[in-house]
Biopython code that builds the backbone (N, CA, C, O; Angstrom):
import numpy as np
from Bio.PDB.StructureBuilder import StructureBuilder

atoms = [
    (1, "UNK", "N", (-37.344, -22.182, -2.765)),
    (1, "UNK", "CA", (-37.892, -21.807, -4.054)),
    (1, "UNK", "C", (-38.920, -20.683, -3.922)),
    (1, "UNK", "O", (-39.513, -20.253, -4.911)),
    (2, "UNK", "N", (-39.120, -20.220, -2.706)),
    (2, "UNK", "CA", (-40.058, -19.125, -2.527)),
    (2, "UNK", "C", (-39.613, -17.931, -3.373)),
    (2, "UNK", "O", (-38.457, -17.512, -3.318)),
    (3, "UNK", "N", (-40.540, -17.399, -4.146)),
    (3, "UNK", "CA", (-40.241, -16.298, -5.038)),
    (3, "UNK", "C", (-39.799, -16.733, -6.428)),
    (3, "UNK", "O", (-39.614, -15.890, -7.306)),
    (4, "UNK", "N", (-39.631, -18.013, -6.639)),
    (4, "UNK", "CA", (-39.177, -18.546, -7.930)),
    (4, "UNK", "C", (-40.253, -19.406, -8.600)),
    (4, "UNK", "O", (-39.954, -20.171, -9.517)),
    (5, "UNK", "N", (-41.483, -19.284, -8.150)),
    (5, "UNK", "CA", (-42.563, -20.127, -8.679)),
    (5, "UNK", "C", (-42.732, -19.962, -10.188)),
    (5, "UNK", "O", (-42.920, -20.945, -10.905)),
    (6, "UNK", "N", (-42.664, -18.711, -10.673)),
    (6, "UNK", "CA", (-42.856, -18.471, -12.108)),
    (6, "UNK", "C", (-41.737, -19.113, -12.924)),
    (6, "UNK", "O", (-41.983, -19.649, -14.005)),
    (7, "UNK", "N", (-40.520, -19.060, -12.413)),
    (7, "UNK", "CA", (-39.418, -19.691, -13.148)),
    (7, "UNK", "C", (-39.534, -21.214, -13.115)),
    (7, "UNK", "O", (-39.121, -21.881, -14.064)),
    (8, "UNK", "N", (-40.086, -21.772, -12.046)),
    (8, "UNK", "CA", (-40.331, -23.216, -12.009)),
    (8, "UNK", "C", (-41.376, -23.590, -13.062)),
    (8, "UNK", "O", (-41.231, -24.605, -13.744)),
    (9, "UNK", "N", (-42.420, -22.782, -13.199)),
    (9, "UNK", "CA", (-43.427, -23.039, -14.232)),
    (9, "UNK", "C", (-42.833, -22.885, -15.633)),
    (9, "UNK", "O", (-43.163, -23.652, -16.538)),
    (10, "UNK", "N", (-41.959, -21.892, -15.809)),
    (10, "UNK", "CA", (-41.271, -21.732, -17.092)),
    (10, "UNK", "C", (-40.413, -22.955, -17.401)),
    (10, "UNK", "O", (-40.293, -23.358, -18.558)),
    (11, "UNK", "N", (-39.820, -23.540, -16.368)),
    (11, "UNK", "CA", (-39.018, -24.746, -16.556)),
    (11, "UNK", "C", (-39.890, -25.886, -17.083)),
    (11, "UNK", "O", (-39.461, -26.641, -17.955)),
    (12, "UNK", "N", (-41.102, -26.013, -16.562)),
    (12, "UNK", "CA", (-42.011, -27.053, -17.064)),
    (12, "UNK", "C", (-42.406, -26.798, -18.507)),
    (12, "UNK", "O", (-42.502, -27.735, -19.299)),
    (13, "UNK", "N", (-42.635, -25.549, -18.854)),
    (13, "UNK", "CA", (-43.086, -25.217, -20.214)),
    (13, "UNK", "C", (-41.955, -25.261, -21.238)),
    (13, "UNK", "O", (-42.148, -25.732, -22.358)),
    (14, "UNK", "N", (-40.775, -24.769, -20.856)),
    (14, "UNK", "CA", (-39.719, -24.525, -21.834)),
    (14, "UNK", "C", (-38.437, -25.323, -21.601)),
    (14, "UNK", "O", (-37.530, -25.296, -22.433)),
    (15, "UNK", "N", (-38.360, -26.029, -20.478)),
    (15, "UNK", "CA", (-37.135, -26.736, -20.133)),
    (15, "UNK", "C", (-36.964, -28.046, -20.875)),
    (15, "UNK", "O", (-37.852, -28.500, -21.597)),
    (16, "UNK", "N", (-35.805, -28.636, -20.680)),
    (16, "UNK", "CA", (-35.509, -29.957, -21.260)),
    (16, "UNK", "C", (-36.027, -31.021, -20.312)),
    (16, "UNK", "O", (-36.033, -30.833, -19.095)),
    (17, "UNK", "N", (-36.460, -32.137, -20.872)),
    (17, "UNK", "CA", (-37.078, -33.195, -20.067)),
    (17, "UNK", "C", (-36.326, -34.497, -20.259)),
    (17, "UNK", "O", (-35.882, -34.822, -21.360)),
    (18, "UNK", "N", (-36.191, -35.238, -19.165)),
    (18, "UNK", "CA", (-35.688, -36.606, -19.292)),
    (18, "UNK", "C", (-36.377, -37.478, -18.265)),
    (18, "UNK", "O", (-36.858, -37.002, -17.236)),
    (19, "UNK", "N", (-36.414, -38.758, -18.564)),
    (19, "UNK", "CA", (-37.114, -39.731, -17.725)),
    (19, "UNK", "C", (-36.162, -40.295, -16.683)),
    (19, "UNK", "O", (-35.004, -40.584, -16.984)),
    (20, "UNK", "N", (-36.646, -40.453, -15.462)),
    (20, "UNK", "CA", (-35.868, -41.046, -14.387)),
    (20, "UNK", "C", (-35.651, -42.525, -14.713)),
    (20, "UNK", "O", (-36.609, -43.246, -14.991)),
    (21, "UNK", "N", (-34.407, -42.971, -14.679)),
    (21, "UNK", "CA", (-34.115, -44.361, -15.055)),
    (21, "UNK", "C", (-34.619, -45.359, -14.021)),
    (21, "UNK", "O", (-34.902, -46.504, -14.372)),
    (22, "UNK", "N", (-34.738, -44.965, -12.770)),
    (22, "UNK", "CA", (-35.201, -45.876, -11.725)),
    (22, "UNK", "C", (-36.720, -45.895, -11.584)),
    (22, "UNK", "O", (-37.295, -46.883, -11.128)),
    (23, "UNK", "N", (-37.362, -44.803, -11.976)),
    (23, "UNK", "CA", (-38.823, -44.699, -11.851)),
    (23, "UNK", "C", (-39.391, -44.213, -13.184)),
    (23, "UNK", "O", (-39.380, -43.010, -13.445)),
    (24, "UNK", "N", (-39.878, -45.101, -14.019)),
    (24, "UNK", "CA", (-40.328, -44.693, -15.357)),
    (24, "UNK", "C", (-41.540, -43.769, -15.363)),
    (24, "UNK", "O", (-41.863, -43.195, -16.403)),
    (25, "UNK", "N", (-42.219, -43.610, -14.229)),
    (25, "UNK", "CA", (-43.363, -42.705, -14.162)),
    (25, "UNK", "C", (-42.971, -41.310, -13.680)),
    (25, "UNK", "O", (-43.837, -40.480, -13.402)),
    (26, "UNK", "N", (-41.653, -41.049, -13.579)),
    (26, "UNK", "CA", (-41.160, -39.755, -13.098)),
    (26, "UNK", "C", (-40.302, -39.106, -14.181)),
    (26, "UNK", "O", (-39.434, -39.751, -14.769)),
    (27, "UNK", "N", (-40.554, -37.828, -14.438)),
    (27, "UNK", "CA", (-39.778, -37.048, -15.391)),
    (27, "UNK", "C", (-39.171, -35.856, -14.677)),
    (27, "UNK", "O", (-39.779, -35.275, -13.778)),
    (28, "UNK", "N", (-37.964, -35.502, -15.087)),
    (28, "UNK", "CA", (-37.287, -34.332, -14.552)),
    (28, "UNK", "C", (-37.137, -33.306, -15.669)),
    (28, "UNK", "O", (-36.714, -33.632, -16.778)),
    (29, "UNK", "N", (-37.483, -32.089, -15.362)),
    (29, "UNK", "CA", (-37.342, -30.975, -16.290)),
    (29, "UNK", "C", (-36.274, -30.047, -15.729)),
    (29, "UNK", "O", (-36.233, -29.814, -14.521)),
    (30, "UNK", "N", (-35.416, -29.518, -16.583)),
    (30, "UNK", "CA", (-34.438, -28.550, -16.099)),
    (30, "UNK", "C", (-34.284, -27.422, -17.111)),
    (30, "UNK", "O", (-34.499, -27.585, -18.312)),
    (31, "UNK", "N", (-33.904, -26.279, -16.572)),
    (31, "UNK", "CA", (-33.685, -25.102, -17.416)),
    (31, "UNK", "C", (-32.676, -24.199, -16.715)),
    (31, "UNK", "O", (-32.738, -23.989, -15.504)),
    (32, "UNK", "N", (-31.752, -23.674, -17.505)),
    (32, "UNK", "CA", (-30.736, -22.773, -16.971)),
    (32, "UNK", "C", (-31.294, -21.369, -16.813)),
    (32, "UNK", "O", (-32.054, -20.889, -17.654)),
    (33, "UNK", "N", (-30.909, -20.720, -15.728)),
    (33, "UNK", "CA", (-31.243, -19.324, -15.470)),
    (33, "UNK", "C", (-29.973, -18.646, -14.962)),
    (33, "UNK", "O", (-29.348, -19.153, -14.031)),
    (34, "UNK", "N", (-29.577, -17.527, -15.541)),
    (34, "UNK", "CA", (-28.313, -16.900, -15.156)),
    (34, "UNK", "C", (-28.364, -16.102, -13.849)),
    (34, "UNK", "O", (-27.313, -15.736, -13.321)),
    (35, "UNK", "N", (-29.544, -15.825, -13.319)),
    (35, "UNK", "CA", (-29.656, -14.907, -12.183)),
    (35, "UNK", "C", (-29.917, -15.595, -10.840)),
    (35, "UNK", "O", (-30.553, -15.010, -9.963)),
    (36, "UNK", "N", (-29.438, -16.815, -10.674)),
    (36, "UNK", "CA", (-29.637, -17.541, -9.421)),
    (36, "UNK", "C", (-28.683, -17.073, -8.341)),
    (36, "UNK", "O", (-27.554, -16.682, -8.640)),
    (37, "UNK", "N", (-29.118, -17.107, -7.086)),
    (37, "UNK", "CA", (-28.208, -16.807, -5.982)),
    (37, "UNK", "C", (-27.365, -18.030, -5.611)),
    (37, "UNK", "O", (-27.671, -19.153, -6.013)),
    (38, "UNK", "N", (-26.326, -17.800, -4.859)),
    (38, "UNK", "CA", (-25.494, -18.855, -4.251)),
    (38, "UNK", "C", (-24.846, -19.787, -5.266)),
    (38, "UNK", "O", (-24.617, -20.959, -4.964)),
    (39, "UNK", "N", (-24.549, -19.291, -6.459)),
    (39, "UNK", "CA", (-23.834, -20.095, -7.439)),
    (39, "UNK", "C", (-24.661, -21.121, -8.180)),
    (39, "UNK", "O", (-24.112, -21.866, -8.992)),
    (40, "UNK", "N", (-25.953, -21.192, -7.939)),
    (40, "UNK", "CA", (-26.809, -22.128, -8.669)),
    (40, "UNK", "C", (-27.023, -21.611, -10.084)),
    (40, "UNK", "O", (-26.994, -20.405, -10.327)),
    (41, "UNK", "N", (-27.239, -22.537, -11.016)),
    (41, "UNK", "CA", (-27.372, -22.143, -12.421)),
    (41, "UNK", "C", (-28.645, -22.643, -13.087)),
    (41, "UNK", "O", (-28.962, -22.212, -14.196)),
    (42, "UNK", "N", (-29.379, -23.535, -12.444)),
    (42, "UNK", "CA", (-30.545, -24.130, -13.103)),
    (42, "UNK", "C", (-31.617, -24.484, -12.076)),
    (42, "UNK", "O", (-31.357, -24.574, -10.876)),
    (43, "UNK", "N", (-32.827, -24.679, -12.589)),
    (43, "UNK", "CA", (-33.941, -25.183, -11.787)),
    (43, "UNK", "C", (-34.294, -26.571, -12.302)),
    (43, "UNK", "O", (-34.336, -26.799, -13.511)),
    (44, "UNK", "N", (-34.546, -27.488, -11.391)),
    (44, "UNK", "CA", (-35.022, -28.835, -11.720)),
    (44, "UNK", "C", (-36.416, -28.983, -11.126)),
    (44, "UNK", "O", (-36.634, -28.663, -9.957)),
    (45, "UNK", "N", (-37.362, -29.469, -11.933)),
    (45, "UNK", "CA", (-38.725, -29.740, -11.475)),
    (45, "UNK", "C", (-38.992, -31.219, -11.713)),
    (45, "UNK", "O", (-38.809, -31.720, -12.822)),
    (46, "UNK", "N", (-39.425, -31.916, -10.666)),
    (46, "UNK", "CA", (-39.678, -33.355, -10.733)),
    (46, "UNK", "C", (-41.188, -33.576, -10.811)),
    (46, "UNK", "O", (-41.937, -33.097, -9.959)),
    (47, "UNK", "N", (-41.631, -34.306, -11.843)),
    (47, "UNK", "CA", (-43.053, -34.517, -12.106)),
    (47, "UNK", "C", (-43.357, -36.012, -12.138)),
    (47, "UNK", "O", (-42.643, -36.783, -12.780)),
    (48, "UNK", "N", (-44.395, -36.408, -11.460)),
    (48, "UNK", "CA", (-44.870, -37.798, -11.525)),
    (48, "UNK", "C", (-46.048, -37.857, -12.472)),
    (48, "UNK", "O", (-46.983, -37.062, -12.372)),
    (49, "UNK", "N", (-45.996, -38.801, -13.388)),
    (49, "UNK", "CA", (-47.034, -38.983, -14.395)),
    (49, "UNK", "C", (-47.862, -40.196, -14.002)),
    (49, "UNK", "O", (-47.320, -41.279, -13.779)),
    (50, "UNK", "N", (-49.154, -40.018, -13.920)),
    (50, "UNK", "CA", (-50.022, -41.126, -13.550)),
    (50, "UNK", "C", (-51.400, -40.967, -14.149)),
    (50, "UNK", "O", (-51.683, -39.997, -14.851)),
    (51, "UNK", "N", (-52.253, -41.934, -13.861)),
    (51, "UNK", "CA", (-53.618, -41.930, -14.371)),
    (51, "UNK", "C", (-54.581, -42.316, -13.262)),
    (51, "UNK", "O", (-54.276, -43.156, -12.415)),
    (52, "UNK", "N", (-55.734, -41.694, -13.284)),
    (52, "UNK", "CA", (-56.808, -42.033, -12.347)),
    (52, "UNK", "C", (-57.492, -43.306, -12.830)),
    (52, "UNK", "O", (-57.291, -43.715, -13.973)),
    (53, "UNK", "N", (-58.294, -43.939, -11.982)),
    (53, "UNK", "CA", (-58.990, -45.163, -12.396)),
    (53, "UNK", "C", (-59.873, -44.982, -13.635)),
    (53, "UNK", "O", (-60.105, -45.935, -14.379)),
    (54, "UNK", "N", (-60.369, -43.744, -13.855)),
    (54, "UNK", "CA", (-61.204, -43.516, -15.040)),
    (54, "UNK", "C", (-60.386, -43.258, -16.307)),
    (54, "UNK", "O", (-60.948, -43.028, -17.377)),
    (55, "UNK", "N", (-59.045, -43.297, -16.180)),
    (55, "UNK", "CA", (-58.176, -43.128, -17.342)),
    (55, "UNK", "C", (-57.706, -41.704, -17.576)),
    (55, "UNK", "O", (-56.885, -41.473, -18.463)),
    (56, "UNK", "N", (-58.199, -40.749, -16.813)),
    (56, "UNK", "CA", (-57.765, -39.363, -16.996)),
    (56, "UNK", "C", (-56.379, -39.158, -16.363)),
    (56, "UNK", "O", (-55.988, -39.864, -15.434)),
    (57, "UNK", "N", (-55.663, -38.180, -16.891)),
    (57, "UNK", "CA", (-54.304, -37.913, -16.427)),
    (57, "UNK", "C", (-54.299, -37.398, -14.995)),
    (57, "UNK", "O", (-55.198, -36.665, -14.581)),
    (58, "UNK", "N", (-53.277, -37.790, -14.247)),
    (58, "UNK", "CA", (-53.098, -37.336, -12.872)),
    (58, "UNK", "C", (-51.610, -37.032, -12.677)),
    (58, "UNK", "O", (-50.913, -37.729, -11.939)),
    (59, "UNK", "N", (-51.137, -35.976, -13.354)),
    (59, "UNK", "CA", (-49.732, -35.593, -13.298)),
    (59, "UNK", "C", (-49.565, -34.498, -12.248)),
    (59, "UNK", "O", (-50.395, -33.594, -12.152)),
    (60, "UNK", "N", (-48.500, -34.579, -11.467)),
    (60, "UNK", "CA", (-48.299, -33.552, -10.454)),
    (60, "UNK", "C", (-46.820, -33.367, -10.160)),
    (60, "UNK", "O", (-46.008, -34.273, -10.341)),
    (61, "UNK", "N", (-46.496, -32.161, -9.699)),
    (61, "UNK", "CA", (-45.122, -31.821, -9.354)),
    (61, "UNK", "C", (-44.808, -32.387, -7.974)),
    (61, "UNK", "O", (-45.534, -32.140, -7.011)),
    (62, "UNK", "N", (-43.717, -33.150, -7.889)),
    (62, "UNK", "CA", (-43.265, -33.680, -6.609)),
    (62, "UNK", "C", (-42.427, -32.651, -5.862)),
    (62, "UNK", "O", (-42.621, -32.430, -4.666)),
    (63, "UNK", "N", (-41.493, -32.023, -6.574)),
    (63, "UNK", "CA", (-40.628, -31.030, -5.950)),
    (63, "UNK", "C", (-39.950, -30.198, -7.024)),
    (63, "UNK", "O", (-39.983, -30.540, -8.206)),
    (64, "UNK", "N", (-39.341, -29.112, -6.602)),
    (64, "UNK", "CA", (-38.530, -28.275, -7.481)),
    (64, "UNK", "C", (-37.363, -27.757, -6.646)),
    (64, "UNK", "O", (-37.514, -27.471, -5.458)),
    (65, "UNK", "N", (-36.209, -27.640, -7.276)),
    (65, "UNK", "CA", (-35.033, -27.168, -6.560)),
    (65, "UNK", "C", (-34.040, -26.550, -7.524)),
    (65, "UNK", "O", (-34.087, -26.791, -8.730)),
    (66, "UNK", "N", (-33.125, -25.737, -6.963)),
    (66, "UNK", "CA", (-32.073, -25.103, -7.755)),
    (66, "UNK", "C", (-30.803, -25.928, -7.622)),
    (66, "UNK", "O", (-30.523, -26.505, -6.571)),
    (67, "UNK", "N", (-30.038, -25.972, -8.710)),
    (67, "UNK", "CA", (-28.784, -26.724, -8.702)),
    (67, "UNK", "C", (-27.711, -25.922, -9.438)),
    (67, "UNK", "O", (-28.011, -24.979, -10.170)),
    (68, "UNK", "N", (-26.468, -26.314, -9.229)),
    (68, "UNK", "CA", (-25.362, -25.859, -10.060)),
    (68, "UNK", "C", (-25.167, -26.926, -11.118)),
    (68, "UNK", "O", (-24.882, -28.078, -10.792)),
    (69, "UNK", "N", (-25.318, -26.559, -12.375)),
    (69, "UNK", "CA", (-25.179, -27.512, -13.475)),
    (69, "UNK", "C", (-23.947, -27.148, -14.276)),
    (69, "UNK", "O", (-23.805, -26.016, -14.738)),
    (70, "UNK", "N", (-23.046, -28.126, -14.442)),
    (70, "UNK", "CA", (-21.849, -27.926, -15.242)),
    (70, "UNK", "C", (-22.227, -28.114, -16.688)),
    (70, "UNK", "O", (-22.772, -29.151, -17.066)),
    (71, "UNK", "N", (-21.946, -27.128, -17.489)),
    (71, "UNK", "CA", (-22.253, -27.220, -18.930)),
    (71, "UNK", "C", (-21.061, -27.820, -19.649)),
    (71, "UNK", "O", (-19.918, -27.423, -19.423)),
    (72, "UNK", "N", (-21.340, -28.781, -20.519)),
    (72, "UNK", "CA", (-20.239, -29.412, -21.256)),
    (72, "UNK", "C", (-20.147, -28.898, -22.665)),
    (72, "UNK", "O", (-19.275, -29.325, -23.422)),
]
sb = StructureBuilder()
sb.init_structure("model")
sb.init_model(0)
sb.init_chain("A")
sb.init_seg("    ")
for serial, (resi, resn, name, xyz) in enumerate(atoms, 1):
    if name == "N":
        sb.init_residue(resn, " ", resi, " ")
    sb.init_atom(name, np.array(xyz, "f"), 0.0, 1.0, " ", f" {name:<3s}", serial, name[0])
structure = sb.get_structure()
């Protein structure tokens, strides 16, 4: 993902989000980009949502990766 940091951030801001069915505190964001190398079509960013003991948010990105997504 080196060199794609801005597109990963755009994925968080503008992408579609869904909740991981196995881990309810994890959300996946994805967004299609037409200019990916190696046949990939989208970026996925995985975010863990949590809270600190004082109740403040503690959300952070676990990973980001490119995938080939089949559009239906």
